[in-house]
TORKE-239619 format. One record per residue: x, y, z of N, C-alpha, C, CB in turn; residue number from 1. Coordinates in nm, 3 decimals. Glycine has a CB too. Layout:
// TORKE-239619
(node (X; Y; Z); (X; Y; Z); (X; Y; Z); (X; Y; Z); NUM) ...
//
This chain:
// TORKE-239619
(node (0.033; -0.553; 2.758); (0.074; -0.572; 2.622); (-0.049; -0.560; 2.531); (0.144; -0.710; 2.604); 1) (node (-0.039; -0.475; 2.432); (-0.147; -0.456; 2.337); (-0.127; -0.545; 2.216); (-0.157; -0.309; 2.294); 2) (node (-0.233; -0.606; 2.175); (-0.228; -0.688; 2.053); (-0.309; -0.616; 1.947); (-0.283; -0.833; 2.078); 3) (node (-0.242; -0.581; 1.840); (-0.310; -0.511; 1.731); (-0.380; -0.614; 1.642); (-0.210; -0.425; 1.648); 4) (node (-0.508; -0.593; 1.624); (-0.585; -0.684; 1.541); (-0.616; -0.613; 1.410); (-0.715; -0.729; 1.613); 5) (node (-0.586; -0.681; 1.300); (-0.614; -0.622; 1.170); (-0.761; -0.641; 1.138); (-0.526; -0.685; 1.061); 6) (node (-0.823; -0.534; 1.089); (-0.962; -0.542; 1.049); (-0.970; -0.598; 0.908); (-1.030; -0.403; 1.057); 7) (node (-1.069; -0.681; 0.888); (-1.094; -0.736; 0.755); (-1.224; -0.678; 0.703); (-1.099; -0.893; 0.759); 8) (node (-1.231; -0.661; 0.574); (-1.356; -0.621; 0.512); (-1.363; -0.690; 0.377); (-1.367; -0.465; 0.498); 9) (node (-1.483; -0.702; 0.328); (-1.501; -0.771; 0.200); (-1.576; -0.681; 0.104); (-1.575; -0.905; 0.219); 10) (node (-1.565; -0.716; -0.021); (-1.628; -0.637; -0.127); (-1.673; -0.733; -0.237); (-1.530; -0.529; -0.183); 11) (node (-1.798; -0.721; -0.275); (-1.846; -0.803; -0.386); (-1.821; -0.728; -0.516); (-1.998; -0.837; -0.369); 12) (node (-1.763; -0.796; -0.611); (-1.734; -0.737; -0.741); (-1.861; -0.748; -0.825); (-1.612; -0.808; -0.812); 13) (node (-1.907; -0.635; -0.879); (-2.036; -0.635; -0.947); (-2.028; -0.626; -1.098); (-2.117; -0.521; -0.897); 14) (node (-1.939; -0.545; -1.151); (-1.938; -0.528; -1.296); (-1.877; -0.650; -1.365); (-1.861; -0.400; -1.335); 15) (node (-1.931; -0.685; -1.479); (-1.881; -0.802; -1.551); (-1.738; -0.782; -1.598); (-1.972; -0.834; -1.671); 16) (node (-1.701; -0.658; -1.627); (-1.563; -0.628; -1.668); (-1.466; -0.653; -1.552); (-1.551; -0.480; -1.717); 17) (node (-1.503; -0.608; -1.432); (-1.418; -0.631; -1.315); (-1.410; -0.779; -1.280); (-1.471; -0.551; -1.195); 18) (node (-1.522; -0.849; -1.291); (-1.522; -0.993; -1.264); (-1.428; -1.063; -1.361); (-1.665; -1.051; -1.275); 19) (node (-1.435; -1.028; -1.488); (-1.346; -1.088; -1.587); (-1.200; -1.060; -1.555); (-1.379; -1.037; -1.728); 20) (node (-1.171; -0.937; -1.514); (-1.033; -0.901; -1.479); (-0.983; -0.980; -1.358); (-1.022; -0.751; -1.451); 21) (node (-1.066; -0.993; -1.255); (-1.028; -1.067; -1.136); (-1.005; -1.214; -1.170); (-1.136; -1.054; -1.026); 22) (node (-1.094; -1.272; -1.249); (-1.078; -1.412; -1.287); (-0.954; -1.432; -1.373); (-1.202; -1.462; -1.362); 23) (node (-0.922; -1.334; -1.459); (-0.799; -1.343; -1.540); (-0.677; -1.341; -1.447); (-0.792; -1.225; -1.643); 24) (node (-0.679; -1.252; -1.347); (-0.568; -1.244; -1.252); (-0.552; -1.377; -1.179); (-0.591; -1.130; -1.150); 25) (node (-0.662; -1.436; -1.136); (-0.655; -1.565; -1.066); (-0.605; -1.676; -1.156); (-0.791; -1.601; -1.010); 26) (node (-0.633; -1.667; -1.284); (-0.590; -1.773; -1.376); (-0.445; -1.757; -1.420); (-0.680; -1.775; -1.497); 27) (node (-0.386; -1.640; -1.396); (-0.250; -1.612; -1.441); (-0.149; -1.655; -1.334); (-0.233; -1.462; -1.475); 28) (node (-0.061; -1.746; -1.369); (0.035; -1.798; -1.269); (0.129; -1.689; -1.218); (0.116; -1.912; -1.329); 29) (node (0.168; -1.595; -1.304); (0.256; -1.487; -1.258); (0.185; -1.400; -1.153); (0.302; -1.400; -1.377); 30) (node (0.061; -1.364; -1.178); (-0.013; -1.281; -1.082); (-0.029; -1.353; -0.949); (-0.152; -1.244; -1.139); 31) (node (-0.062; -1.481; -0.955); (-0.076; -1.558; -0.830); (0.056; -1.564; -0.754); (-0.126; -1.701; -0.861); 32) (node (0.165; -1.587; -0.826); (0.296; -1.593; -0.762); (0.332; -1.459; -0.699); (0.403; -1.634; -0.863); 33) (node (0.306; -1.351; -0.770); (0.336; -1.217; -0.718); (0.253; -1.189; -0.593); (0.309; -1.109; -0.826); 34) (node (0.124; -1.219; -0.598); (0.039; -1.193; -0.481); (0.083; -1.274; -0.359); (-0.106; -1.225; -0.515); 35) (node (0.122; -1.399; -0.381); (0.173; -1.480; -0.269); (0.302; -1.420; -0.213); (0.198; -1.626; -0.315); 36) (node (0.386; -1.369; -0.302); (0.517; -1.317; -0.261); (0.507; -1.187; -0.182); (0.603; -1.295; -0.383); 37) (node (0.402; -1.108; -0.204); (0.388; -0.979; -0.136); (0.274; -0.981; -0.035); (0.365; -0.868; -0.238); 38) (node (0.234; -1.099; 0.007); (0.123; -1.111; 0.103); (0.161; -1.054; 0.240); (0.081; -1.258; 0.117); 39) (node (0.281; -1.081; 0.288); (0.318; -1.043; 0.424); (0.413; -0.923; 0.432); (0.380; -1.159; 0.493); 40) (node (0.500; -0.909; 0.331); (0.604; -0.806; 0.336); (0.602; -0.726; 0.207); (0.744; -0.870; 0.359); 41) (node (0.601; -0.593; 0.215); (0.608; -0.511; 0.094); (0.742; -0.532; 0.023); (0.588; -0.362; 0.127); 42) (node (0.737; -0.537; -0.110); (0.859; -0.558; -0.188); (0.857; -0.471; -0.313); (0.876; -0.706; -0.226); 43) (node (0.976; -0.443; -0.363); (0.988; -0.370; -0.489); (0.971; -0.468; -0.605); (1.126; -0.296; -0.498); 44) (node (0.950; -0.415; -0.725); (0.938; -0.501; -0.843); (1.065; -0.581; -0.865); (0.906; -0.418; -0.967); 45) (node (1.180; -0.520; -0.838); (1.306; -0.591; -0.856); (1.318; -0.707; -0.757); (1.426; -0.494; -0.839); 46) (node (1.279; -0.684; -0.631); (1.282; -0.792; -0.532); (1.187; -0.905; -0.572); (1.245; -0.738; -0.393); 47) (node (1.071; -0.870; -0.624); (0.974; -0.971; -0.669); (1.033; -1.049; -0.786); (0.840; -0.905; -0.710); 48) (node (1.092; -0.978; -0.880); (1.150; -1.042; -0.998); (1.258; -1.143; -0.960); (1.209; -0.936; -1.092); 49) (node (1.349; -1.101; -0.874); (1.459; -1.189; -0.833); (1.407; -1.305; -0.748); (1.565; -1.109; -0.754); 50) (node (1.320; -1.274; -0.652); (1.271; -1.377; -0.561); (1.182; -1.480; -0.627); (1.197; -1.312; -0.449); 51) (node (1.107; -1.439; -0.728); (1.012; -1.531; -0.794); (1.065; -1.583; -0.927); (0.879; -1.461; -0.816); 52) (node (1.180; -1.531; -0.969); (1.238; -1.569; -1.099); (1.141; -1.539; -1.214); (1.277; -1.718; -1.099); 53) (node (1.085; -1.418; -1.210); (0.995; -1.368; -1.314); (1.067; -1.251; -1.381); (0.853; -1.325; -1.255); 54) (node (1.066; -1.244; -1.513); (1.130; -1.130; -1.580); (1.073; -0.997; -1.529); (1.111; -1.140; -1.733); 55) (node (1.160; -0.899; -1.513); (1.120; -0.770; -1.456); (1.009; -0.703; -1.537); (1.241; -0.678; -1.446); 56) (node (1.015; -0.714; -1.670); (0.911; -0.652; -1.753); (0.775; -0.718; -1.727); (0.947; -0.663; -1.902); 57) (node (0.775; -0.848; -1.702); (0.651; -0.919; -1.671); (0.598; -0.875; -1.535); (0.673; -1.071; -1.673); 58) (node (0.687; -0.856; -1.437); (0.645; -0.809; -1.305); (0.577; -0.673; -1.317); (0.765; -0.802; -1.208); 59) (node (0.637; -0.581; -1.393); (0.577; -0.448; -1.410); (0.440; -0.457; -1.476); (0.669; -0.357; -1.493); 60) (node (0.426; -0.539; -1.580); (0.297; -0.552; -1.648); (0.191; -0.612; -1.556); (0.312; -0.638; -1.775); 61) (node (0.228; -0.717; -1.485); (0.131; -0.781; -1.395); (0.096; -0.688; -1.279); (0.186; -0.914; -1.342); 62) (node (0.194; -0.614; -1.229); (0.168; -0.522; -1.119); (0.067; -0.415; -1.163); (0.300; -0.455; -1.071); 63) (node (0.072; -0.374; -1.289); (-0.024; -0.277; -1.339); (-0.166; -0.335; -1.335); (0.012; -0.234; -1.482); 64) (node (-0.181; -0.461; -1.373); (-0.313; -0.527; -1.365); (-0.361; -0.532; -1.220); (-0.306; -0.671; -1.423); 65) (node (-0.272; -0.568; -1.128); (-0.308; -0.576; -0.988); (-0.346; -0.440; -0.931); (-0.194; -0.636; -0.908); 66) (node (-0.276; -0.336; -0.973); (-0.309; -0.200; -0.928); (-0.442; -0.155; -0.986); (-0.198; -0.103; -0.968); 67) (node (-0.467; -0.186; -1.112); (-0.593; -0.146; -1.175); (-0.713; -0.203; -1.100); (-0.596; -0.192; -1.320); 68) (node (-0.698; -0.323; -1.044); (-0.806; -0.386; -0.969); (-0.799; -0.357; -0.819); (-0.804; -0.536; -0.991); 69) (node (-0.706; -0.270; -0.780); (-0.689; -0.228; -0.640); (-0.663; -0.346; -0.546); (-0.813; -0.152; -0.594); 70) (node (-0.581; -0.440; -0.593); (-0.547; -0.558; -0.513); (-0.415; -0.542; -0.439); (-0.542; -0.680; -0.600); 71) (node (-0.341; -0.436; -0.468); (-0.214; -0.411; -0.401); (-0.211; -0.269; -0.345); (-0.095; -0.434; -0.497); 72) (node (-0.138; -0.255; -0.235); (-0.112; -0.124; -0.175); (0.026; -0.080; -0.221); (-0.122; -0.128; -0.017); 73) (node (0.036; 0.043; -0.270); (0.163; 0.095; -0.319); (0.212; 0.205; -0.226); (0.149; 0.148; -0.463); 74) (node (0.340; 0.195; -0.188); (0.402; 0.302; -0.110); (0.542; 0.322; -0.166); (0.406; 0.267; 0.044); 75) (node (0.595; 0.439; -0.147); (0.731; 0.461; -0.196); (0.769; 0.607; -0.200); (0.745; 0.403; -0.333); 76) (node (0.884; 0.631; -0.259); (0.939; 0.765; -0.265); (0.999; 0.791; -0.402); (1.043; 0.785; -0.155); 77) (node (1.020; 0.919; -0.428); (1.094; 0.962; -0.546); (1.211; 1.043; -0.495); (1.003; 1.045; -0.646); 78) (node (1.333; 1.000; -0.531); (1.453; 1.067; -0.481); (1.471; 1.203; -0.549); (1.577; 0.979; -0.503); 79) (node (1.563; 1.281; -0.497); (1.586; 1.415; -0.551); (1.636; 1.412; -0.695); (1.687; 1.489; -0.464); 80) (node (1.699; 1.300; -0.736); (1.744; 1.290; -0.875); (1.637; 1.226; -0.966); (1.873; 1.208; -0.881); 81) (node (1.515; 1.207; -0.911); (1.403; 1.159; -0.992); (1.385; 1.008; -0.996); (1.420; 1.206; -1.129); 82) (node (1.467; 0.934; -0.925); (1.454; 0.788; -0.924); (1.335; 0.748; -0.837); (1.585; 0.721; -0.873); 83) (node (1.251; 0.663; -0.893); (1.132; 0.616; -0.821); (1.161; 0.483; -0.754); (1.011; 0.603; -0.918); 84) (node (1.116; 0.470; -0.630); (1.132; 0.346; -0.556); (0.999; 0.315; -0.488); (1.249; 0.354; -0.452); 85) (node (0.928; 0.218; -0.541); (0.797; 0.182; -0.488); (0.798; 0.042; -0.430); (0.691; 0.193; -0.597); 86) (node (0.720; 0.024; -0.324); (0.701; -0.107; -0.262); (0.554; -0.145; -0.277); (0.744; -0.105; -0.110); 87) (node (0.530; -0.273; -0.297); (0.396; -0.323; -0.319); (0.364; -0.431; -0.217); (0.380; -0.378; -0.463); 88) (node (0.240; -0.426; -0.165); (0.195; -0.527; -0.069); (0.052; -0.565; -0.105); (0.204; -0.475; 0.079); 89) (node (0.025; -0.695; -0.100); (-0.108; -0.744; -0.132); (-0.210; -0.694; -0.030); (-0.109; -0.897; -0.138); 90) (node (-0.326; -0.651; -0.078); (-0.434; -0.609; 0.010); (-0.528; -0.725; 0.041); (-0.511; -0.494; -0.053); 91) (node (-0.519; -0.832; -0.034); (-0.622; -0.935; -0.024); (-0.583; -1.048; 0.071); (-0.652; -0.991; -0.161); 92) (node (-0.681; -1.099; 0.137); (-0.665; -1.219; 0.219); (-0.714; -1.339; 0.138); (-0.742; -1.207; 0.356); 93) (node (-0.827; -1.322; 0.069); (-0.880; -1.431; -0.014); (-0.977; -1.376; -0.117); (-0.949; -1.539; 0.073); 94) (node (-0.999; -1.456; -0.221); (-1.096; -1.424; -0.325); (-1.184; -1.548; -0.342); (-1.027; -1.383; -0.462); 95) (node (-1.315; -1.525; -0.340); (-1.410; -1.635; -0.356); (-1.493; -1.610; -0.481); (-1.502; -1.648; -0.230); 96) (node (-1.503; -1.711; -0.564); (-1.587; -1.704; -0.683); (-1.695; -1.811; -0.671); (-1.503; -1.724; -0.815); 97) (node (-1.820; -1.773; -0.699); (-1.932; -1.865; -0.690); (-2.010; -1.857; -0.820); (-2.022; -1.833; -0.568); 98) (node (-2.029; -1.970; -0.882); (-2.107; -1.975; -1.004); (-2.235; -2.052; -0.974); (-2.027; -2.041; -1.121); 99) (node (-2.343; -1.977; -0.959); (-2.472; -2.037; -0.930); (-2.566; -1.991; -1.042); (-2.527; -1.996; -0.786); 100) (node (-2.667; -1.914; -1.010); (-2.751; -1.857; -1.116); (-2.674; -1.752; -1.194); (-2.879; -1.796; -1.057); 101) (node (-2.584; -1.687; -1.127); (-2.494; -1.589; -1.191); (-2.357; -1.604; -1.127); (-2.549; -1.442; -1.175); 102) (node (-2.259; -1.543; -1.189); (-2.122; -1.548; -1.136); (-2.105; -1.438; -1.034); (-2.018; -1.535; -1.251); 103) (node (-2.059; -1.474; -0.915); (-2.034; -1.376; -0.809); (-1.890; -1.391; -0.761); (-2.134; -1.394; -0.690); 104) (node (-1.822; -1.278; -0.745); (-1.685; -1.278; -0.695); (-1.682; -1.187; -0.573); (-1.583; -1.230; -0.804); 105) (node (-1.626; -1.240; -0.464); (-1.616; -1.166; -0.340); (-1.469; -1.163; -0.299); (-1.706; -1.230; -0.227); 106) (node (-1.419; -1.043; -0.269); (-1.279; -1.025; -0.226); (-1.277; -0.991; -0.080); (-1.208; -0.915; -0.309); 107) (node (-1.198; -1.065; -0.003); (-1.180; -1.035; 0.139); (-1.043; -0.971; 0.154); (-1.195; -1.165; 0.230); 108) (node (-1.043; -0.847; 0.202); (-0.920; -0.770; 0.218); (-0.867; -0.785; 0.360); (-0.943; -0.621; 0.183); 109) (node (-0.736; -0.778; 0.372); (-0.676; -0.784; 0.507); (-0.645; -0.645; 0.557); (-0.549; -0.869; 0.507); 110) 
//
């Protein structure tokens, strides 16, 4: 029996703009709820909206922030009639912020 082990890697966020964006995401309750909801299983925005009781427009806006920071993996298809169906899954295992001489943010991806 083979056991597949997921590789983890980490990335230190360097630019002050990216650090601000990551900290904003962490401070936003909708973003945190969405990331928790898609940690293990990929879901569509509609599934996230219904499961988390977040308005669909808010899910789309927050998902754009998460995509901009490359915190979610997107997969999906476009049907022959042009309908888009995308699934989103969190890429992150944890985020660490350290405020010492300077602010450092480290993201551990799963």
